[in-house]
OpenMM code with the backbone's topology and positions (N, CA, C; nanometers):
from openmm import Vec3, app, unit

residues = "MET CYS SER VAL CYS LYS LYS ILE ARG ASN ALA GLU GLY GLU TRP THR SER VAL ASP LEU TYR LEU ARG ASP HIS THR ASN ALA ASP VAL SER HIS GLY LEU ARG PRO ASP CYS ALA LYS LYS TYR HIS SER PRO ASN".split()
positions = [
    Vec3(1.4858, 1.7409, -6.2942),
    Vec3(1.5022, 1.8426, -6.2536),
    Vec3(1.4185, 1.8639, -6.1104),
    Vec3(1.4649, 1.8956, -5.9898),
    Vec3(1.3868, 1.9553, -5.8733),
    Vec3(1.3281, 2.1003, -5.8896),
    Vec3(1.1898, 2.1091, -5.9213),
    Vec3(1.1687, 2.2472, -5.9217),
    Vec3(1.1825, 2.3597, -5.8302),
    Vec3(1.2223, 2.2915, -5.6988),
    Vec3(1.2609, 2.3778, -5.5853),
    Vec3(1.3856, 2.3954, -5.5576),
    Vec3(1.5137, 2.3381, -5.5544),
    Vec3(1.6221, 2.3252, -5.5262),
    Vec3(1.7074, 2.3238, -5.6638),
    Vec3(1.6507, 2.2878, -5.7760),
    Vec3(1.7154, 2.2952, -5.8760),
    Vec3(1.8451, 2.1756, -5.9102),
    Vec3(1.8508, 2.0726, -5.8253),
    Vec3(1.9183, 1.9900, -5.8535),
    Vec3(1.8397, 1.8700, -5.9294),
    Vec3(1.9670, 1.7988, -5.9741),
    Vec3(1.9219, 1.7173, -6.0966),
    Vec3(1.9562, 1.5569, -6.0848),
    Vec3(1.8733, 1.4579, -6.1146),
    Vec3(1.8854, 1.3314, -6.0974),
    Vec3(1.9954, 1.2390, -6.2187),
    Vec3(2.1100, 1.1961, -6.1497),
    Vec3(2.2080, 1.1123, -6.2482),
    Vec3(2.1355, 0.9945, -6.2797),
    Vec3(2.2216, 0.9393, -6.3661),
    Vec3(2.1720, 0.7936, -6.4242),
    Vec3(2.1662, 0.6804, -6.3099),
    Vec3(2.2236, 0.6998, -6.1947),
    Vec3(2.2274, 0.6171, -6.0620),
    Vec3(2.1014, 0.6287, -5.9888),
    Vec3(2.0290, 0.7798, -5.9975),
    Vec3(1.8913, 0.8174, -5.9303),
    Vec3(1.9694, 0.9031, -5.8077),
    Vec3(2.0900, 0.9572, -5.8188),
    Vec3(2.1266, 1.0409, -5.7095),
    Vec3(2.0908, 1.1826, -5.7547),
    Vec3(2.0810, 1.2514, -5.6666),
    Vec3(2.0358, 1.3855, -5.6845),
    Vec3(2.1904, 1.4744, -5.6543),
    Vec3(2.2067, 1.5546, -5.7647),
    Vec3(2.3392, 1.6390, -5.7517),
    Vec3(2.3076, 1.8014, -5.7839),
    Vec3(2.4169, 1.8808, -5.7650),
    Vec3(2.3626, 1.9865, -5.8473),
    Vec3(2.4117, 2.0189, -5.9594),
    Vec3(2.3275, 2.0877, -6.0564),
    Vec3(2.3191, 2.1281, -6.1821),
    Vec3(2.4761, 2.1434, -6.1961),
    Vec3(2.5617, 2.2366, -6.1754),
    Vec3(2.6881, 2.2690, -6.2117),
    Vec3(2.7817, 2.1382, -6.1607),
    Vec3(2.7667, 2.0842, -6.0972),
    Vec3(2.8390, 1.9465, -6.0864),
    Vec3(2.7952, 1.8497, -6.2209),
    Vec3(2.6663, 1.8148, -6.2223),
    Vec3(2.5979, 1.7498, -6.3422),
    Vec3(2.6734, 1.7839, -6.4617),
    Vec3(2.6502, 1.8968, -6.4659),
    Vec3(2.7365, 1.9664, -6.6303),
    Vec3(2.8823, 1.9468, -6.6335),
    Vec3(2.9522, 1.9780, -6.5311),
    Vec3(3.1074, 1.9219, -6.5146),
    Vec3(3.1150, 1.8028, -6.5570),
    Vec3(3.0503, 1.7349, -6.4811),
    Vec3(3.0494, 1.5557, -6.5126),
    Vec3(3.0186, 1.4980, -6.6616),
    Vec3(2.9340, 1.5598, -6.7132),
    Vec3(2.8816, 1.4999, -6.8426),
    Vec3(2.8958, 1.6205, -6.9713),
    Vec3(2.9466, 1.7316, -6.9559),
    Vec3(2.9952, 1.7809, -7.0549),
    Vec3(3.1312, 1.8638, -7.0489),
    Vec3(3.1657, 1.9427, -7.1640),
    Vec3(3.2989, 2.0060, -7.1335),
    Vec3(3.2810, 2.1518, -7.1100),
    Vec3(3.1599, 2.1479, -7.0192),
    Vec3(3.1312, 2.2903, -6.9466),
    Vec3(3.2472, 2.3007, -6.8565),
    Vec3(3.2980, 2.4419, -6.8044),
    Vec3(3.3457, 2.5070, -6.7062),
    Vec3(3.2649, 2.5877, -6.6688),
    Vec3(3.2062, 2.5612, -6.5505),
    Vec3(3.0880, 2.6553, -6.4597),
    Vec3(3.1902, 2.7316, -6.3727),
    Vec3(3.1303, 2.8516, -6.3651),
    Vec3(3.1907, 2.9232, -6.2373),
    Vec3(3.0896, 2.9839, -6.1778),
    Vec3(3.0800, 3.0509, -6.0585),
    Vec3(2.9852, 3.0960, -5.9806),
    Vec3(3.0103, 3.2693, -5.9745),
    Vec3(2.8915, 3.3005, -5.9454),
    Vec3(2.8891, 3.4542, -5.9253),
    Vec3(2.7872, 3.4852, -5.8291),
    Vec3(2.7517, 3.6046, -5.8128),
    Vec3(2.5932, 3.6437, -5.7461),
    Vec3(2.5951, 3.7676, -5.7924),
    Vec3(2.4715, 3.7544, -5.8276),
    Vec3(2.3869, 3.8685, -5.9127),
    Vec3(2.3723, 3.9871, -5.7969),
    Vec3(2.3937, 4.0965, -5.8554),
    Vec3(2.3558, 4.2101, -5.7954),
    Vec3(2.2251, 4.2445, -5.6775),
    Vec3(2.1251, 4.1733, -5.7694),
    Vec3(1.9858, 4.1710, -5.6872),
    Vec3(1.9780, 4.0504, -5.5373),
    Vec3(2.0517, 3.9634, -5.5880),
    Vec3(2.0693, 3.8451, -5.4991),
    Vec3(2.1463, 3.8754, -5.3552),
    Vec3(2.2589, 3.9428, -5.4197),
    Vec3(2.3159, 4.0070, -5.3126),
    Vec3(2.2713, 4.1249, -5.2263),
    Vec3(2.1932, 4.1944, -5.2536),
    Vec3(2.1312, 4.3041, -5.2004),
    Vec3(2.0037, 4.2208, -5.0701),
    Vec3(1.9551, 4.0972, -5.1512),
    Vec3(1.8417, 4.0311, -5.0998),
    Vec3(1.9193, 3.9525, -4.9945),
    Vec3(2.0230, 3.8679, -4.9958),
    Vec3(2.0605, 3.7791, -4.9373),
    Vec3(2.1632, 3.8362, -4.8172),
    Vec3(2.2637, 3.9251, -4.8836),
    Vec3(2.3711, 3.9871, -4.8124),
    Vec3(2.3619, 4.1044, -4.7181),
    Vec3(2.2566, 4.1738, -4.7376),
    Vec3(2.2239, 4.2972, -4.6647),
    Vec3(2.1737, 4.2859, -4.5315),
    Vec3(2.2081, 4.3982, -4.4616),
    Vec3(2.1565, 4.3837, -4.3212),
    Vec3(2.0437, 4.4283, -4.3075),
    Vec3(1.9429, 4.3511, -4.2155),
    Vec3(1.7903, 4.3733, -4.2077),
    Vec3(1.7705, 4.4706, -4.1021),
] * unit.nanometer
topology = app.Topology()
chain = topology.addChain("A")
for resn in residues:
    res = topology.addResidue(resn, chain)
    for name in ("N", "CA", "C"):
        topology.addAtom(name, app.Element.getBySymbol(name[0]), res)
């Protein structure tokens, strides 16, 4: 797993997002959300 972007390398050596990797290799159903602290940091007017 890349320590910067958090993508993971699959068996073919290609980089993919962790959520897609989990979906393809487990029974996990991944959904997305936005933590309140991140919303403030990235979506607030400066």
